[in-house]
C-alpha positions in Angstrom: -0.3 0.0 0.1 1.4 3.4 -0.8 0.7 6.8 1.0 -1.3 9.3 -0.3 0.5 12.0 -2.1 -1.3 14.6 -1.1 -1.9 13.6 2.5 1.8 13.3 2.8 2.1 16.8 1.2 0.0 18.5 3.6 2.0 16.9 6.2 5.0 18.3 5.2 3.4 21.9 4.8 2.0 21.6 8.4 5.3 20.4 9.7 7.6 23.4 8.0 4.9 26.5 8.5 5.1 26.8 12.2 6.3 30.0 14.7 8.3 31.7 12.4 6.8 31.1 9.3 3.8 33.2 11.0 5.7 35.7 11.8 8.5 36.6 9.9 6.7 37.1 6.4 4.4 39.7 7.9 7.4 41.5 9.2 8.7 41.4 5.6 5.6 43.1 4.3 5.5 45.8 7.0 9.1 47.1 6.0 8.6 46.7 1.8 5.4 47.7 1.6 4.6 48.2 -2.2 7.8 46.5 -2.7 6.3 43.5 -1.2 6.8 41.1 -3.9 10.8 41.7 -3.9 11.0 40.7 -0.1 8.9 37.7 -1.1 11.1 36.8 -4.0 14.1 37.0 -1.3 11.9 34.6 1.6 11.2 32.7 -1.9 14.9 31.5 -2.1 15.9 31.1 1.3 12.6 29.8 2.8 11.6 27.6 0.1 14.1 27.1 -2.5 16.8 26.6 -0.2 15.1 24.4 2.4 13.4 21.9 -0.3 17.1 21.5 -1.7 18.0 20.2 2.0 15.0 18.0 1.5 15.9 16.7 -1.7 19.8 16.2 -0.8 18.5 13.9 1.7 16.5 12.0 -0.4 19.4 11.3 -2.8 21.1 9.8 0.4 17.9 7.2 0.5 16.7 9.7 3.8 20.0 9.4 5.6 21.3 12.1 7.4 23.7 10.4 9.0 25.3 9.5 5.3 24.5 12.8 4.3 26.8 14.3 7.2 29.2 11.9 7.5 30.9 13.0 4.4 32.2 16.0 6.3 34.2 13.8 8.4 35.4 14.2 11.8 32.0 12.6 13.8 30.3 15.2 11.9 27.5 12.6 11.4 26.7 12.9 14.9 28.5 16.4 16.2 26.0 18.6 13.6 22.8 16.7 13.8 23.1 17.0 17.6 23.8 20.6 17.2 21.5 21.5 14.8 18.9 18.9 16.4 19.4 20.8 19.9 18.1 24.4 18.0 15.4 22.7 16.1 13.9 21.2 19.3 13.9 21.7 22.8 16.5 24.6 23.1 15.4 26.7 20.2 11.9 26.5 17.5 9.9 24.6 19.7 10.0 26.7 22.5 9.3 29.8 20.1 6.4 27.5 18.5 4.7 27.6 22.1 5.3 31.3 22.4 3.6 32.2 19.0 0.7 29.7 19.8 0.2 31.3 22.9 0.1 34.5 21.3 -3.1 33.6 19.3 -4.9 31.8 22.2 -4.2 34.7 24.7 -6.2 36.9 22.2 -9.2 34.5 22.8 -8.7 34.3 26.4 -6.8 37.1 28.1 -6.3 35.6 31.6 -4.7 32.1 30.8 -1.2 32.2 31.8 1.7 31.5 30.0 2.8 28.2 32.1 -0.7 26.7 31.7 -0.9 27.1 28.4 2.9 25.9 27.7 2.0 22.9 29.7 -1.0 21.9 27.7 1.0 22.3 24.5 3.9 20.6 25.7 1.4 17.7 26.6 -0.2 17.6 23.2 3.0 17.5 21.8 4.1 14.5 23.6 1.0 12.3 23.0 1.2 13.1 19.4 4.4 12.5 18.8 4.7 8.8 20.1 5.0 6.8 17.0 6.0 8.4 13.8 3.5 6.9 11.7 0.9 7.7 13.9 2.3 11.5 14.0 2.6 11.9 10.4 -1.0 10.8 10.0 -2.9 12.8 12.2 -0.8 15.7 11.0 -2.0 15.1 7.2 -5.5 14.2 7.9 -7.0 16.0 11.2 -4.3 19.2 11.8 -3.6 20.3 8.3 -7.0 20.8 7.3 -7.6 23.2 10.3 -4.4 25.0 9.7 -5.0 25.2 5.7 -8.7 26.6 6.2 -7.9 29.4 8.7 -5.0 30.7 7.2 -7.0 30.3 4.0 -9.7 32.4 5.3 -7.7 35.1 6.6 -5.3 35.4 3.4 -8.5 35.7 1.5 -10.4 38.2 3.6 -7.3 40.4 3.8 -7.1 40.5 0.2 -10.7 41.2 -0.7 -10.5 44.4 2.0 -6.9 45.3 1.5 -6.0 49.3 1.0 -3.6 50.7 -1.1 -0.5 49.6 -0.9 1.7 52.3 0.7 5.0 53.4 -0.9 8.3 52.3 0.6 11.7 54.5 0.9 13.5 50.7 0.9 15.6 50.0 -2.3 14.8 46.6 -4.2 18.4 45.7 -3.2 17.5 46.2 0.4 14.1 44.6 0.1 15.3 41.7 -1.4 18.0 41.3 1.4 15.3 41.6 3.8 13.8 38.6 2.7 16.9 36.8 2.5 17.7 37.3 5.8 14.4 36.7 7.2 14.1 33.6 5.3 17.3 32.2 7.5 15.3 32.8 10.7 12.6 30.0 9.7 15.7 27.5 10.1 13.5 25.6 7.6 16.9 24.3 5.7 17.8 22.7 9.0 14.8 21.1 9.6 14.3 19.9 5.9 17.1 17.8 6.7 15.7 16.3 9.2 11.6 16.4 8.1 13.3 14.3 4.8 14.5 11.5 6.6 11.2 11.3 8.6 9.2 11.7 5.0 11.4 9.1 3.0 11.3 6.5 6.1 7.0 7.2 6.5 7.0 6.4 2.5 9.4 3.2 3.1 7.1 1.9 5.9 3.9 2.3 4.1 5.1 1.0 0.8 5.7 -3.0 0.3 9.3 -4.0 0.9 10.1 -5.0 -2.6 9.3 -1.4 -3.7 12.2 0.1 -5.5 13.7 2.9 -3.8 13.6 5.2 -6.9 9.7 4.5 -6.5 10.2 5.6 -2.8 12.5 8.7 -3.8 9.7 9.9 -6.3 6.7 9.5 -4.1 8.5 11.2 -1.4 9.8 13.7 -3.9 6.1 14.6 -5.5 4.9 15.4 -2.0 7.8 17.5 -1.1 6.9 19.5 -4.2 2.8 19.4 -3.0 4.1 20.9 0.4 6.3 23.7 -0.9 3.7 24.9 -3.6 1.5 25.5 -0.4 4.3 27.1 1.7 4.6 29.4 -1.4 1.0 30.5 -1.5 1.0 31.0 2.5 4.0 33.2 2.4 2.7 35.2 -0.4 -0.2 36.0 0.9 1.1 36.8 4.6 3.9 39.1 3.1 0.9 40.8 1.1 -1.1 41.2 4.1 1.6 42.6 6.3 2.4 45.3 3.2 -1.4 46.2 3.0 -2.4 46.4 6.5 1.5 47.9 8.2 -0.7 50.5 9.7 -2.5 48.4 11.9 -0.1 45.7 13.5 3.4 47.6 12.8 3.4 48.8 16.7 2.3 45.7 17.9 4.3 42.9 19.2 5.7 40.1 16.4 3.2 37.3 18.0 0.5 39.7 17.9 0.5 41.1 14.6 -1.6 37.9 13.0 -3.9 38.2 16.0 -4.5 41.9 16.0 -5.2 41.9 12.2 -7.4 39.1 11.9 -9.6 40.7 14.6 -9.3 44.0 12.4 -10.6 41.8 9.5 -13.2 39.6 10.8 -14.0 41.4 14.2 -14.2 40.5 17.7 -15.4 37.2 16.9 -12.7 36.4 15.1 -10.2 35.5 17.9 -11.2 31.7 18.1 -10.2 31.9 14.0 -6.7 33.3 15.1 -6.4 31.2 18.1 -6.9 27.8 16.2 -4.6 29.0 13.1 -1.4 29.8 15.0 -2.3 26.8 17.5 -2.6 24.2 15.2 0.3 25.8 12.9 2.7 25.5 15.9 1.4 22.2 17.1 1.9 20.6 14.1 6.0 21.8 13.8 6.7 21.8 17.4 5.5 18.0 17.6 7.6 17.0 14.2 10.5 18.4 16.0 10.4 17.4 19.2 10.0 13.9 17.9 12.9 13.8 15.6 14.8 15.4 18.5 13.9 12.7 21.2 14.3 9.7 18.4 18.1 11.2 17.7 18.9 11.2 21.3 17.2 7.8 21.7 19.8 6.4 18.7 22.7 8.2 19.9 22.4 7.1 23.3 21.5 3.8 22.4 18.6 3.2 24.7 15.9 0.6 24.6 12.6 1.1 22.8 10.6 1.7 26.2 13.1 4.1 27.2 11.8 6.4 24.2 8.9 7.5 26.3 11.0 8.9 28.7 13.5 10.9 26.3 10.6 12.4 24.7 9.2 13.4 28.2 12.3 15.0 28.8 12.3 16.9 25.5 9.2 18.2 26.4 10.0 19.2 29.7 13.4 21.2 28.6 10.8 22.7 25.8 8.3 23.8 28.5 10.9 25.6 30.7 12.4 27.5 27.6 9.3 28.5 26.5 8.8 30.6 29.4 11.1 33.0 27.6 9.6 35.4 25.0 9.8 35.1 21.3 12.3 37.9 20.9 14.6 36.5 23.6 14.2 32.8 22.1 15.3 34.5 18.2 18.5 36.8 19.6 19.5 33.4 20.9 19.4 32.0 17.5 20.4 34.7 15.2 24.2 34.6 15.9 24.3 31.0 15.7 22.1 30.8 12.0 24.5 33.7 11.0 27.7 31.2 11.6 26.3 27.8 10.9 24.0 28.7 7.8 26.6 29.7 4.6 28.7 26.8 4.9 25.4 24.2 5.1 24.0 25.9 2.0 26.8 25.5 -0.1 27.5 21.8 0.9 23.4 21.0 0.5 23.5 22.5 -3.0 27.2 20.4 -3.7 25.5 17.0 -2.2 22.3 17.5 -4.5 24.6 18.0 -7.4 27.4 15.5 -6.4 25.8 12.8 -3.9 29.2 11.3 -3.3 32.4 11.8 -0.8 34.3 14.8 -2.1 37.1 16.2 -0.3 36.1 19.7 -1.8 33.4 19.6 -0.2 34.4 19.1 3.1 37.2 21.7 2.6 34.7 24.3 1.5 32.2 23.9 4.2 35.0 24.0 7.0 36.5 26.9 5.6 33.3 29.1 5.0 32.2 28.2 8.9 35.8 29.1 10.1 35.6 32.1 8.2 31.7 33.2 9.7 33.1 32.5 13.3 36.1 35.0 12.9 33.9 37.6 11.2 31.4 37.3 14.1 34.3 37.6 16.5 35.8 40.8 14.9 
């Protein structure tokens, strides 16, 4: 039995489209105004094309990020995934997902404390992520329709009533650079490495054992293209809304921009819409990342199968603790790290996509660029 390509594609969209994906596109629109298309172009490159280059690169390694990073030598297949998954998981993106989701539900119920919401959120992540197959099926069949429906409602309502775009003082070059840099902040290239392995393994499990690996590759590749296309549409809509309604949302906190705009567009009864939109968007991404991080640690320390539940509970608790920090604080911690590791990863990804075999030039280029970025940051 083969998995549904569309359900898998929507699952990919749901996993990628999480916390920063709801915030950064609107920030681009607010800054670029009538140059929003140029800012969106930068975001399209760094937030979609580059991340999905990572997705396809891992697929060329039969869904094994271990084989992918092993080409860098020096234990890189352990050290680099540990660093990247720690940032994606309990020490970065998962807590950020919780803070953004809280922004939506805080509009619905202003009296709810962050710790109560965070505790409930992480508990759901834990229960949903107990099994990879169950997680992808729940995300694709149930969570994604809610996310797509609410986002589509907000974007369509915003486009229908959009005022004239105000003029921007930014140049085209400045708008493009902003879109490019904001795309890095989503960390979707890093997520793509590990989501690709999860997707490939899921397709492999759903197909017969005799299925040709090339067929498995093309099933996961087609699903990835569907997911990328839906993400592109969502990004374009949010960037445009940020540009059109900049006067409404530019003075509010990042996590409150979408709730504020939704209330402006749909009235006070829209609070339940935005709560579900942001809640489900962040929940799907956080669930996938928390599961990936726990699975990696479980495998790294060679624990028994039954101990996976304890590892997943531990990563969930760390995420809960760090979520008590605000969105800006988490982003400030992540930005300098991304500035150092992203350039080398991009070059290595493109090189591996073209030539999926070990080569000394790929290794030298990756370490050379990474060391240069560290020196640049220290100067």
